[in-house]
N, C-alpha and C positions, 0 to 999 in steps of 0.2 A: 703421913707427913707430906705437906705440899712441897713443891720444887723450891719455892722461896725459902721455906724453913730449912730445908736441907743445905741450900747454898750458904745461909748465914751460919748454920751449925758447923759446916766444913771450914768456913772462913775463920770462925772463932777458934776452932780446934787447931788449926795450923798457924794461928797468930797472923792471919792475913790482914792487910789494911782494909779499911771499909770498902765494901762493894758499892761502887758508884753507879747510880742510874744515869743513863744518857749515852752519848755517842761512844762507840768503841771502834778500835782500829784492828782490822784483820792482819794477823801475822802471816804473810804469804809464804814465809820460809817453813811454816808448819801447817800448811793447808793443802789439800788435794781434792780434785774433782774427778772421780773415776766412774767408769761404767763397764758392764760386761754384755756382750752380744753372743748369742748362740749362732754358730755357723753350720746350718743344715743338720744340726744335732751331732755333728762329728767332733766339734771342738768349740771352746769358748774363746772369743777374742776380747782381750782386755784393752781398755783405752782410757785416756785422760784428756783433760783440757789444761794446757800449760799456762794460759793467761786468763785471769779473772780478778774481780774486785768486789767488794761488798761495802754497803753503807749500813751499819748496824747500830741500832739503839737498843740497849739491854738494861732491864731493871730486874734485879734478882728478887726484890720484894714484891713486885707486881709483874710477874713474867708475862701475863696476858697483854700488858701494854708495850712490850718489846716489839721491835720490828726489824726486818731485814730486806734490803734491796740488793740482789746479786746480779752481776753482769759478767757474762763469759764471752770472750773473743772466739767466735765460732771457728775461725781459721786456725786457732791453736790446737785443734783436735790432733791427737797423737795415738795411733794404734800400733806403733813400733814397726810399721811397714809403709813406707812413703807412697807407693802406687795406690794402696788402699786408702791412705789419708787424702790423697789428691781426689779420688773418687768421692769420698765422704764430703769434701769441701764443694763438690760440684752440684749441678742441678738435680741429680737423682736423690740427694740427701739434704745437706744443710744449705746449699745454694748461697755460700758465703758472700759472693759478689753482690747479690741483692739483699742479703740479710746477714750483715756482719756480726751481729750480737744475738745472744740468747740471754733473756732476762727472767728473773723471778722477783716479784714484789709481794711480800707477805700481806695478807688481808686479815688474818686472825691467828692467834696462838692460844692453845688450850692445853693446860697441864693434864697429863694422863697418869702420872705416877710420881714417886718421890724425886726422881731425876729425869723424867721423860716428858715430852710434850709433842703435840701435833702442830705443825706449822703449815697453814693452808695459805695459798697465794696464787697469783696469776703468773703462769709460766708462758713465755712467748718464744716460739721457735718458728723460723721461716715466716714471721709476720702473723702467725696464728696464735691466739691467746686462749689458754684453757686453765680452769681452776684445778690445781693439784694439791695433794696433802703429803708432806714428808714427816717422818718421825725423827725427832731430835732427842739425843741422849746426852746429858751432861756427864762428861768423863771425870772432870776434876776442876775445882776452882781454888786458887790459893796464891800465895806470894811467889814471884819469880825466884828461883834459886840464885840468879845473878843480880837481882835488884829487889830486895825485900819490900821496897816501897811501891812496887808495881804488882798489880793483881792480874793473873792470867786465868781465863776461863776456857776450857777445852770441850769441844762437842764432836759427836759423830752424828751425822744426818743421813738417813736412808730413805729409800722410796723406789717406786717404779714409775716409768713414763711409757705410755703407749704412743710410739712415734707416729702411728697412723692417724692419730687424732690431730696431728699438726701438719698433715699433708705430706708426710715422709713415708710413703708406702712401697718404695722400691724393694723388690725381692721379699716382701713380707708374705706369709709368715716364715718362709724357709730361713731367712735371716730375721732373727727376733724382732717381733713387733713390740713386745713389752720388754723394756730394758731396765734392769736394776741399776740404781745410781747410788753412789756412796760419797759423801763429802766429809772430810776431816778438817777441822778448823780450830785455831786458837785465836783469841782476841783479848785486848786489854783496853781499859778506859783511854779515850783520846786525851792527850795532854793538853 
């Protein structure tokens, strides 16, 4: 069963309003951008970006025509220890003074299963752009429990980024070069 068929089946089963193709708004109160970095093999440091936004066009019937442009405020990095965050914001890592944003602009979306898809796009970090592919899983789509006329779609997006491909090679590989990334997001059709 294709992703589009699954979306429509779930929507009908839950009595959801029609799934609208077109612009969707990211619900930032239910979205997270997180990552994990191995520190010399002794421990894993968990981090997140606190400020981000997305321009999303979603078509449940033709998933491959959907698109996303994601922008992250690089200075909003938070690894729960300010001296480390200050270092990450500096020239050894993200160099936020000269490169204040991290962007991802999708170039293709291909369904891979009933509720999964590969999202490929151009990721730019520190002014360097590379093509990367993330795996997206639709968690649920249906009416909001607080507003039955509003449809919510929830996704988990995962993947890995090799930071050295973006000119961020400080302390690699002792400090992970390949970084797992996880994004949780909810979105609704733009009113």
